[in-house]
mmCIF file of the N, C-alpha and C atoms, coordinates in Angstrom:
data_MODEL
# 
_entry.id   MODEL 
# 
loop_
_atom_site.group_PDB 
_atom_site.id 
_atom_site.type_symbol 
_atom_site.label_atom_id 
_atom_site.label_alt_id 
_atom_site.label_comp_id 
_atom_site.label_asym_id 
_atom_site.label_entity_id 
_atom_site.label_seq_id 
_atom_site.pdbx_PDB_ins_code 
_atom_site.Cartn_x 
_atom_site.Cartn_y 
_atom_site.Cartn_z 
_atom_site.occupancy 
_atom_site.B_iso_or_equiv 
_atom_site.pdbx_formal_charge 
_atom_site.auth_seq_id 
_atom_site.auth_comp_id 
_atom_site.auth_asym_id 
_atom_site.auth_atom_id 
_atom_site.pdbx_PDB_model_num 
ATOM 1   N N  . MET A 1 1  ? 18.987 -0.084 -1.329 1.00 0.00 ? 1  MET A N  1 
ATOM 2   C CA . MET A 1 1  ? 18.306 1.263  -1.974 1.00 0.00 ? 1  MET A CA 1 
ATOM 3   C C  . MET A 1 1  ? 19.396 2.733  -1.043 1.00 0.00 ? 1  MET A C  1 
ATOM 4   N N  . SER A 1 2  ? 19.679 3.682  -1.619 1.00 0.00 ? 2  SER A N  1 
ATOM 5   C CA . SER A 1 2  ? 20.345 4.547  -0.853 1.00 0.00 ? 2  SER A CA 1 
ATOM 6   C C  . SER A 1 2  ? 19.104 5.815  -0.468 1.00 0.00 ? 2  SER A C  1 
ATOM 7   N N  . GLY A 1 3  ? 19.275 6.396  0.391  1.00 0.00 ? 3  GLY A N  1 
ATOM 8   C CA . GLY A 1 3  ? 18.705 7.824  1.191  1.00 0.00 ? 3  GLY A CA 1 
ATOM 9   C C  . GLY A 1 3  ? 18.720 8.793  0.642  1.00 0.00 ? 3  GLY A C  1 
ATOM 10  N N  . GLN A 1 4  ? 18.568 8.578  -0.479 1.00 0.00 ? 4  GLN A N  1 
ATOM 11  C CA . GLN A 1 4  ? 18.719 10.243 -1.050 1.00 0.00 ? 4  GLN A CA 1 
ATOM 12  C C  . GLN A 1 4  ? 17.374 10.879 -1.806 1.00 0.00 ? 4  GLN A C  1 
ATOM 13  N N  . ASN A 1 5  ? 16.732 10.476 -2.380 1.00 0.00 ? 5  ASN A N  1 
ATOM 14  C CA . ASN A 1 5  ? 15.529 10.519 -2.975 1.00 0.00 ? 5  ASN A CA 1 
ATOM 15  C C  . ASN A 1 5  ? 14.383 10.651 -2.162 1.00 0.00 ? 5  ASN A C  1 
ATOM 16  N N  . ARG A 1 6  ? 13.787 11.817 -1.177 1.00 0.00 ? 6  ARG A N  1 
ATOM 17  C CA . ARG A 1 6  ? 12.776 11.677 -0.714 1.00 0.00 ? 6  ARG A CA 1 
ATOM 18  C C  . ARG A 1 6  ? 11.957 11.104 -0.749 1.00 0.00 ? 6  ARG A C  1 
ATOM 19  N N  . SER A 1 7  ? 11.228 10.885 -2.358 1.00 0.00 ? 7  SER A N  1 
ATOM 20  C CA . SER A 1 7  ? 10.080 9.810  -2.698 1.00 0.00 ? 7  SER A CA 1 
ATOM 21  C C  . SER A 1 7  ? 10.138 8.403  -1.984 1.00 0.00 ? 7  SER A C  1 
ATOM 22  N N  . ASP A 1 8  ? 11.025 8.410  -1.903 1.00 0.00 ? 8  ASP A N  1 
ATOM 23  C CA . ASP A 1 8  ? 11.624 6.762  -1.550 1.00 0.00 ? 8  ASP A CA 1 
ATOM 24  C C  . ASP A 1 8  ? 11.814 5.820  -0.064 1.00 0.00 ? 8  ASP A C  1 
ATOM 25  N N  . ILE A 1 9  ? 11.607 7.573  0.639  1.00 0.00 ? 9  ILE A N  1 
ATOM 26  C CA . ILE A 1 9  ? 11.253 7.366  2.658  1.00 0.00 ? 9  ILE A CA 1 
ATOM 27  C C  . ILE A 1 9  ? 9.850  8.034  2.753  1.00 0.00 ? 9  ILE A C  1 
ATOM 28  N N  . TYR A 1 10 ? 9.061  6.985  3.669  1.00 0.00 ? 10 TYR A N  1 
ATOM 29  C CA . TYR A 1 10 ? 7.728  7.683  4.149  1.00 0.00 ? 10 TYR A CA 1 
ATOM 30  C C  . TYR A 1 10 ? 7.963  6.371  5.862  1.00 0.00 ? 10 TYR A C  1 
ATOM 31  N N  . PRO A 1 11 ? 6.931  7.984  6.219  1.00 0.00 ? 11 PRO A N  1 
ATOM 32  C CA . PRO A 1 11 ? 7.078  6.844  8.020  1.00 0.00 ? 11 PRO A CA 1 
ATOM 33  C C  . PRO A 1 11 ? 6.552  5.699  7.689  1.00 0.00 ? 11 PRO A C  1 
ATOM 34  N N  . GLY A 1 12 ? 6.903  4.692  8.709  1.00 0.00 ? 12 GLY A N  1 
ATOM 35  C CA . GLY A 1 12 ? 7.048  4.057  9.074  1.00 0.00 ? 12 GLY A CA 1 
ATOM 36  C C  . GLY A 1 12 ? 8.010  2.745  8.028  1.00 0.00 ? 12 GLY A C  1 
ATOM 37  N N  . LEU A 1 13 ? 8.465  2.897  7.600  1.00 0.00 ? 13 LEU A N  1 
ATOM 38  C CA . LEU A 1 13 ? 9.544  2.437  6.754  1.00 0.00 ? 13 LEU A CA 1 
ATOM 39  C C  . LEU A 1 13 ? 11.357 2.296  7.613  1.00 0.00 ? 13 LEU A C  1 
ATOM 40  N N  . GLU A 1 14 ? 11.583 1.430  7.575  1.00 0.00 ? 14 GLU A N  1 
ATOM 41  C CA . GLU A 1 14 ? 13.138 0.741  8.400  1.00 0.00 ? 14 GLU A CA 1 
ATOM 42  C C  . GLU A 1 14 ? 13.886 0.905  7.666  1.00 0.00 ? 14 GLU A C  1 
ATOM 43  N N  . VAL A 1 15 ? 14.572 1.818  8.276  1.00 0.00 ? 15 VAL A N  1 
ATOM 44  C CA . VAL A 1 15 ? 15.967 2.674  7.252  1.00 0.00 ? 15 VAL A CA 1 
ATOM 45  C C  . VAL A 1 15 ? 17.188 2.220  8.540  1.00 0.00 ? 15 VAL A C  1 
ATOM 46  N N  . ASP A 1 16 ? 18.593 2.479  8.123  1.00 0.00 ? 16 ASP A N  1 
ATOM 47  C CA . ASP A 1 16 ? 19.508 2.755  8.797  1.00 0.00 ? 16 ASP A CA 1 
ATOM 48  C C  . ASP A 1 16 ? 20.098 4.301  8.559  1.00 0.00 ? 16 ASP A C  1 
ATOM 49  N N  . ILE A 1 17 ? 20.204 4.769  9.439  1.00 0.00 ? 17 ILE A N  1 
ATOM 50  C CA . ILE A 1 17 ? 20.554 6.657  9.184  1.00 0.00 ? 17 ILE A CA 1 
ATOM 51  C C  . ILE A 1 17 ? 22.204 6.655  10.136 1.00 0.00 ? 17 ILE A C  1 
ATOM 52  N N  . ILE A 1 18 ? 22.425 7.742  9.526  1.00 0.00 ? 18 ILE A N  1 
ATOM 53  C CA . ILE A 1 18 ? 23.886 7.964  10.421 1.00 0.00 ? 18 ILE A CA 1 
ATOM 54  C C  . ILE A 1 18 ? 23.821 9.456  10.705 1.00 0.00 ? 18 ILE A C  1 
ATOM 55  N N  . LEU A 1 19 ? 23.749 9.002  12.513 1.00 0.00 ? 19 LEU A N  1 
ATOM 56  C CA . LEU A 1 19 ? 23.862 10.351 13.682 1.00 0.00 ? 19 LEU A CA 1 
ATOM 57  C C  . LEU A 1 19 ? 24.908 11.177 13.154 1.00 0.00 ? 19 LEU A C  1 
ATOM 58  N N  . LYS A 1 20 ? 24.850 12.171 13.724 1.00 0.00 ? 20 LYS A N  1 
ATOM 59  C CA . LYS A 1 20 ? 25.613 13.469 13.493 1.00 0.00 ? 20 LYS A CA 1 
ATOM 60  C C  . LYS A 1 20 ? 26.842 12.896 14.466 1.00 0.00 ? 20 LYS A C  1 
ATOM 61  N N  . LYS A 1 21 ? 26.956 12.641 15.641 1.00 0.00 ? 21 LYS A N  1 
ATOM 62  C CA . LYS A 1 21 ? 28.234 11.942 16.036 1.00 0.00 ? 21 LYS A CA 1 
ATOM 63  C C  . LYS A 1 21 ? 28.386 10.558 16.011 1.00 0.00 ? 21 LYS A C  1 
ATOM 64  N N  . ASP A 1 22 ? 28.502 10.369 14.367 1.00 0.00 ? 22 ASP A N  1 
ATOM 65  C CA . ASP A 1 22 ? 28.718 9.065  14.434 1.00 0.00 ? 22 ASP A CA 1 
ATOM 66  C C  . ASP A 1 22 ? 29.012 9.194  12.512 1.00 0.00 ? 22 ASP A C  1 
ATOM 67  N N  . GLN A 1 23 ? 29.241 10.716 11.986 1.00 0.00 ? 23 GLN A N  1 
ATOM 68  C CA . GLN A 1 23 ? 29.649 10.830 11.276 1.00 0.00 ? 23 GLN A CA 1 
ATOM 69  C C  . GLN A 1 23 ? 31.534 10.543 10.706 1.00 0.00 ? 23 GLN A C  1 
ATOM 70  N N  . ARG A 1 24 ? 32.037 10.702 11.405 1.00 0.00 ? 24 ARG A N  1 
ATOM 71  C CA . ARG A 1 24 ? 33.113 10.284 10.893 1.00 0.00 ? 24 ARG A CA 1 
ATOM 72  C C  . ARG A 1 24 ? 33.239 8.925  11.219 1.00 0.00 ? 24 ARG A C  1 
ATOM 73  N N  . SER A 1 25 ? 32.946 8.009  11.938 1.00 0.00 ? 25 SER A N  1 
ATOM 74  C CA . SER A 1 25 ? 33.212 6.633  12.249 1.00 0.00 ? 25 SER A CA 1 
ATOM 75  C C  . SER A 1 25 ? 31.831 5.577  11.445 1.00 0.00 ? 25 SER A C  1 
ATOM 76  N N  . GLY A 1 26 ? 30.849 6.312  10.848 1.00 0.00 ? 26 GLY A N  1 
ATOM 77  C CA . GLY A 1 26 ? 30.406 5.768  10.312 1.00 0.00 ? 26 GLY A CA 1 
ATOM 78  C C  . GLY A 1 26 ? 29.515 4.712  10.464 1.00 0.00 ? 26 GLY A C  1 
ATOM 79  N N  . LYS A 1 27 ? 29.413 4.184  11.757 1.00 0.00 ? 27 LYS A N  1 
ATOM 80  C CA . LYS A 1 27 ? 28.426 3.762  12.881 1.00 0.00 ? 27 LYS A CA 1 
ATOM 81  C C  . LYS A 1 27 ? 26.970 4.045  12.214 1.00 0.00 ? 27 LYS A C  1 
ATOM 82  N N  . LYS A 1 28 ? 26.589 2.910  11.817 1.00 0.00 ? 28 LYS A N  1 
ATOM 83  C CA . LYS A 1 28 ? 24.488 2.607  11.600 1.00 0.00 ? 28 LYS A CA 1 
ATOM 84  C C  . LYS A 1 28 ? 23.946 3.173  12.338 1.00 0.00 ? 28 LYS A C  1 
ATOM 85  N N  . THR A 1 29 ? 22.422 3.294  12.448 1.00 0.00 ? 29 THR A N  1 
ATOM 86  C CA . THR A 1 29 ? 21.533 3.673  13.001 1.00 0.00 ? 29 THR A CA 1 
ATOM 87  C C  . THR A 1 29 ? 20.213 3.042  12.649 1.00 0.00 ? 29 THR A C  1 
ATOM 88  N N  . ARG A 1 30 ? 19.898 1.654  13.360 1.00 0.00 ? 30 ARG A N  1 
ATOM 89  C CA . ARG A 1 30 ? 18.729 1.030  12.193 1.00 0.00 ? 30 ARG A CA 1 
ATOM 90  C C  . ARG A 1 30 ? 17.318 1.550  13.225 1.00 0.00 ? 30 ARG A C  1 
ATOM 91  N N  . GLY A 1 31 ? 16.438 2.084  12.309 1.00 0.00 ? 31 GLY A N  1 
ATOM 92  C CA . GLY A 1 31 ? 15.537 2.276  13.203 1.00 0.00 ? 31 GLY A CA 1 
ATOM 93  C C  . GLY A 1 31 ? 13.917 2.520  12.164 1.00 0.00 ? 31 GLY A C  1 
ATOM 94  N N  . ILE A 1 32 ? 12.711 2.945  12.643 1.00 0.00 ? 32 ILE A N  1 
ATOM 95  C CA . ILE A 1 32 ? 11.767 3.383  11.630 1.00 0.00 ? 32 ILE A CA 1 
ATOM 96  C C  . ILE A 1 32 ? 11.679 5.036  11.988 1.00 0.00 ? 32 ILE A C  1 
ATOM 97  N N  . VAL A 1 33 ? 11.389 5.039  10.057 1.00 0.00 ? 33 VAL A N  1 
ATOM 98  C CA . VAL A 1 33 ? 11.114 6.112  10.251 1.00 0.00 ? 33 VAL A CA 1 
ATOM 99  C C  . VAL A 1 33 ? 9.775  7.008  10.943 1.00 0.00 ? 33 VAL A C  1 
ATOM 100 N N  . LYS A 1 34 ? 9.721  8.130  11.608 1.00 0.00 ? 34 LYS A N  1 
ATOM 101 C CA . LYS A 1 34 ? 8.503  8.940  11.978 1.00 0.00 ? 34 LYS A CA 1 
ATOM 102 C C  . LYS A 1 34 ? 8.616  10.121 11.605 1.00 0.00 ? 34 LYS A C  1 
ATOM 103 N N  . ASP A 1 35 ? 9.159  10.949 11.166 1.00 0.00 ? 35 ASP A N  1 
ATOM 104 C CA . ASP A 1 35 ? 9.330  12.075 9.932  1.00 0.00 ? 35 ASP A CA 1 
ATOM 105 C C  . ASP A 1 35 ? 10.397 12.718 9.046  1.00 0.00 ? 35 ASP A C  1 
ATOM 106 N N  . LEU A 1 36 ? 9.937  13.200 8.479  1.00 0.00 ? 36 LEU A N  1 
ATOM 107 C CA . LEU A 1 36 ? 11.105 13.564 6.980  1.00 0.00 ? 36 LEU A CA 1 
ATOM 108 C C  . LEU A 1 36 ? 11.470 15.092 7.659  1.00 0.00 ? 36 LEU A C  1 
ATOM 109 N N  . LEU A 1 37 ? 12.516 15.020 7.800  1.00 0.00 ? 37 LEU A N  1 
ATOM 110 C CA . LEU A 1 37 ? 12.793 16.846 8.476  1.00 0.00 ? 37 LEU A CA 1 
ATOM 111 C C  . LEU A 1 37 ? 13.453 17.443 7.133  1.00 0.00 ? 37 LEU A C  1 
ATOM 112 N N  . THR A 1 38 ? 14.005 16.649 5.896  1.00 0.00 ? 38 THR A N  1 
ATOM 113 C CA . THR A 1 38 ? 14.682 17.780 4.951  1.00 0.00 ? 38 THR A CA 1 
ATOM 114 C C  . THR A 1 38 ? 13.048 17.636 3.544  1.00 0.00 ? 38 THR A C  1 
ATOM 115 N N  . SER A 1 39 ? 13.175 18.891 3.806  1.00 0.00 ? 39 SER A N  1 
ATOM 116 C CA . SER A 1 39 ? 12.394 19.382 2.017  1.00 0.00 ? 39 SER A CA 1 
ATOM 117 C C  . SER A 1 39 ? 12.145 18.762 0.961  1.00 0.00 ? 39 SER A C  1 
ATOM 118 N N  . SER A 1 40 ? 13.282 19.260 0.517  1.00 0.00 ? 40 SER A N  1 
ATOM 119 C CA . SER A 1 40 ? 13.652 19.200 -1.215 1.00 0.00 ? 40 SER A CA 1 
ATOM 120 C C  . SER A 1 40 ? 13.910 17.598 -1.780 1.00 0.00 ? 40 SER A C  1 
ATOM 121 N N  . ALA A 1 41 ? 13.622 17.474 -2.250 1.00 0.00 ? 41 ALA A N  1 
ATOM 122 C CA . ALA A 1 41 ? 13.397 15.871 -2.807 1.00 0.00 ? 41 ALA A CA 1 
ATOM 123 C C  . ALA A 1 41 ? 14.253 14.735 -3.332 1.00 0.00 ? 41 ALA A C  1 
ATOM 124 N N  . PHE A 1 42 ? 15.468 15.983 -3.229 1.00 0.00 ? 42 PHE A N  1 
ATOM 125 C CA . PHE A 1 42 ? 16.809 14.723 -3.144 1.00 0.00 ? 42 PHE A CA 1 
ATOM 126 C C  . PHE A 1 42 ? 17.882 15.737 -2.490 1.00 0.00 ? 42 PHE A C  1 
ATOM 127 N N  . HIS A 1 43 ? 18.617 15.020 -1.179 1.00 0.00 ? 43 HIS A N  1 
ATOM 128 C CA . HIS A 1 43 ? 19.702 15.428 -0.949 1.00 0.00 ? 43 HIS A CA 1 
ATOM 129 C C  . HIS A 1 43 ? 21.163 14.697 -1.206 1.00 0.00 ? 43 HIS A C  1 
ATOM 130 N N  . SER A 1 44 ? 22.341 14.845 -1.439 1.00 0.00 ? 44 SER A N  1 
ATOM 131 C CA . SER A 1 44 ? 23.304 14.167 -1.351 1.00 0.00 ? 44 SER A CA 1 
ATOM 132 C C  . SER A 1 44 ? 24.041 13.170 -0.811 1.00 0.00 ? 44 SER A C  1 
ATOM 133 N N  . ARG A 1 45 ? 23.529 13.887 0.387  1.00 0.00 ? 45 ARG A N  1 
ATOM 134 C CA . ARG A 1 45 ? 24.108 12.826 2.179  1.00 0.00 ? 45 ARG A CA 1 
ATOM 135 C C  . ARG A 1 45 ? 23.060 12.476 2.128  1.00 0.00 ? 45 ARG A C  1 
ATOM 136 N N  . GLY A 1 46 ? 21.919 12.418 1.677  1.00 0.00 ? 46 GLY A N  1 
ATOM 137 C CA . GLY A 1 46 ? 20.837 11.498 2.444  1.00 0.00 ? 46 GLY A CA 1 
ATOM 138 C C  . GLY A 1 46 ? 19.990 12.669 3.570  1.00 0.00 ? 46 GLY A C  1 
ATOM 139 N N  . ILE A 1 47 ? 18.460 11.957 2.950  1.00 0.00 ? 47 ILE A N  1 
ATOM 140 C CA . ILE A 1 47 ? 17.552 12.716 3.414  1.00 0.00 ? 47 ILE A CA 1 
ATOM 141 C C  . ILE A 1 47 ? 17.244 12.864 5.410  1.00 0.00 ? 47 ILE A C  1 
ATOM 142 N N  . LYS A 1 48 ? 17.430 13.739 5.525  1.00 0.00 ? 48 LYS A N  1 
ATOM 143 C CA . LYS A 1 48 ? 17.150 13.823 7.363  1.00 0.00 ? 48 LYS A CA 1 
ATOM 144 C C  . LYS A 1 48 ? 15.800 13.317 7.692  1.00 0.00 ? 48 LYS A C  1 
ATOM 145 N N  . VAL A 1 49 ? 16.162 12.332 8.521  1.00 0.00 ? 49 VAL A N  1 
ATOM 146 C CA . VAL A 1 49 ? 14.430 12.230 9.466  1.00 0.00 ? 49 VAL A CA 1 
ATOM 147 C C  . VAL A 1 49 ? 14.679 11.912 10.943 1.00 0.00 ? 49 VAL A C  1 
ATOM 148 N N  . ARG A 1 50 ? 13.578 11.726 11.575 1.00 0.00 ? 50 ARG A N  1 
ATOM 149 C CA . ARG A 1 50 ? 13.309 11.642 13.057 1.00 0.00 ? 50 ARG A CA 1 
ATOM 150 C C  . ARG A 1 50 ? 13.259 9.807  13.013 1.00 0.00 ? 50 ARG A C  1 
ATOM 151 N N  . LEU A 1 51 ? 13.642 9.726  13.896 1.00 0.00 ? 51 LEU A N  1 
ATOM 152 C CA . LEU A 1 51 ? 13.425 7.788  13.776 1.00 0.00 ? 51 LEU A CA 1 
ATOM 153 C C  . LEU A 1 51 ? 11.946 7.738  14.962 1.00 0.00 ? 51 LEU A C  1 
ATOM 154 N N  . GLU A 1 52 ? 11.162 6.953  15.705 1.00 0.00 ? 52 GLU A N  1 
ATOM 155 C CA . GLU A 1 52 ? 10.449 6.539  16.318 1.00 0.00 ? 52 GLU A CA 1 
ATOM 156 C C  . GLU A 1 52 ? 10.445 6.660  17.931 1.00 0.00 ? 52 GLU A C  1 
ATOM 157 N N  . ASP A 1 53 ? 12.684 6.662  18.031 1.00 0.00 ? 53 ASP A N  1 
ATOM 158 C CA . ASP A 1 53 ? 12.759 6.728  19.390 1.00 0.00 ? 53 ASP A CA 1 
ATOM 159 C C  . ASP A 1 53 ? 12.879 8.033  19.340 1.00 0.00 ? 53 ASP A C  1 
ATOM 160 N N  . GLY A 1 54 ? 13.052 9.025  18.170 1.00 0.00 ? 54 GLY A N  1 
ATOM 161 C CA . GLY A 1 54 ? 13.533 10.080 18.831 1.00 0.00 ? 54 GLY A CA 1 
ATOM 162 C C  . GLY A 1 54 ? 15.156 10.889 17.805 1.00 0.00 ? 54 GLY A C  1 
ATOM 163 N N  . GLN A 1 55 ? 15.660 9.566  18.151 1.00 0.00 ? 55 GLN A N  1 
ATOM 164 C CA . GLN A 1 55 ? 16.763 9.779  17.264 1.00 0.00 ? 55 GLN A CA 1 
ATOM 165 C C  . GLN A 1 55 ? 17.188 10.271 16.071 1.00 0.00 ? 55 GLN A C  1 
ATOM 166 N N  . VAL A 1 56 ? 17.975 12.011 15.233 1.00 0.00 ? 56 VAL A N  1 
ATOM 167 C CA . VAL A 1 56 ? 18.049 12.276 14.306 1.00 0.00 ? 56 VAL A CA 1 
ATOM 168 C C  . VAL A 1 56 ? 19.083 11.491 13.778 1.00 0.00 ? 56 VAL A C  1 
ATOM 169 N N  . GLY A 1 57 ? 19.084 11.633 12.447 1.00 0.00 ? 57 GLY A N  1 
ATOM 170 C CA . GLY A 1 57 ? 20.067 11.545 11.086 1.00 0.00 ? 57 GLY A CA 1 
ATOM 171 C C  . GLY A 1 57 ? 19.733 11.406 9.782  1.00 0.00 ? 57 GLY A C  1 
ATOM 172 N N  . ARG A 1 58 ? 20.823 10.989 8.879  1.00 0.00 ? 58 ARG A N  1 
ATOM 173 C CA . ARG A 1 58 ? 20.532 11.137 7.922  1.00 0.00 ? 58 ARG A CA 1 
ATOM 174 C C  . ARG A 1 58 ? 20.485 9.223  6.949  1.00 0.00 ? 58 ARG A C  1 
ATOM 175 N N  . VAL A 1 59 ? 19.412 9.335  6.148  1.00 0.00 ? 59 VAL A N  1 
ATOM 176 C CA . VAL A 1 59 ? 19.371 8.252  5.671  1.00 0.00 ? 59 VAL A CA 1 
ATOM 177 C C  . VAL A 1 59 ? 20.271 7.822  5.187  1.00 0.00 ? 59 VAL A C  1 
ATOM 178 N N  . VAL A 1 60 ? 21.321 6.417  5.156  1.00 0.00 ? 60 VAL A N  1 
ATOM 179 C CA . VAL A 1 60 ? 22.249 5.874  4.054  1.00 0.00 ? 60 VAL A CA 1 
ATOM 180 C C  . VAL A 1 60 ? 21.989 4.860  3.739  1.00 0.00 ? 60 VAL A C  1 
ATOM 181 N N  . GLU A 1 61 ? 20.658 4.221  3.799  1.00 0.00 ? 61 GLU A N  1 
ATOM 182 C CA . GLU A 1 61 ? 20.045 2.907  3.456  1.00 0.00 ? 61 GLU A CA 1 
ATOM 183 C C  . GLU A 1 61 ? 18.743 2.715  3.793  1.00 0.00 ? 61 GLU A C  1 
ATOM 184 N N  . ILE A 1 62 ? 17.703 1.800  2.729  1.00 0.00 ? 62 ILE A N  1 
ATOM 185 C CA . ILE A 1 62 ? 16.694 1.636  2.831  1.00 0.00 ? 62 ILE A CA 1 
ATOM 186 C C  . ILE A 1 62 ? 16.996 -0.152 3.431  1.00 0.00 ? 62 ILE A C  1 
ATOM 187 N N  . ALA A 1 63 ? 16.341 -0.799 4.345  1.00 0.00 ? 63 ALA A N  1 
ATOM 188 C CA . ALA A 1 63 ? 16.531 -2.024 5.673  1.00 0.00 ? 63 ALA A CA 1 
ATOM 189 C C  . ALA A 1 63 ? 15.302 -2.585 3.980  1.00 0.00 ? 63 ALA A C  1 
# 
């Protein structure tokens, strides 16, 4: 499942994100969602979230 729809993502969900520094390489980081940072219902590059460990990135896949 992709991370483009805000309604699919909620705190406590395990997701794969791409950090800003990893956009060129496409390296994914797995973690648990703490906060949703994108306010729109849909985003073509993925909803931006903050993980419980403080990292911020866009959701590419829901684990």
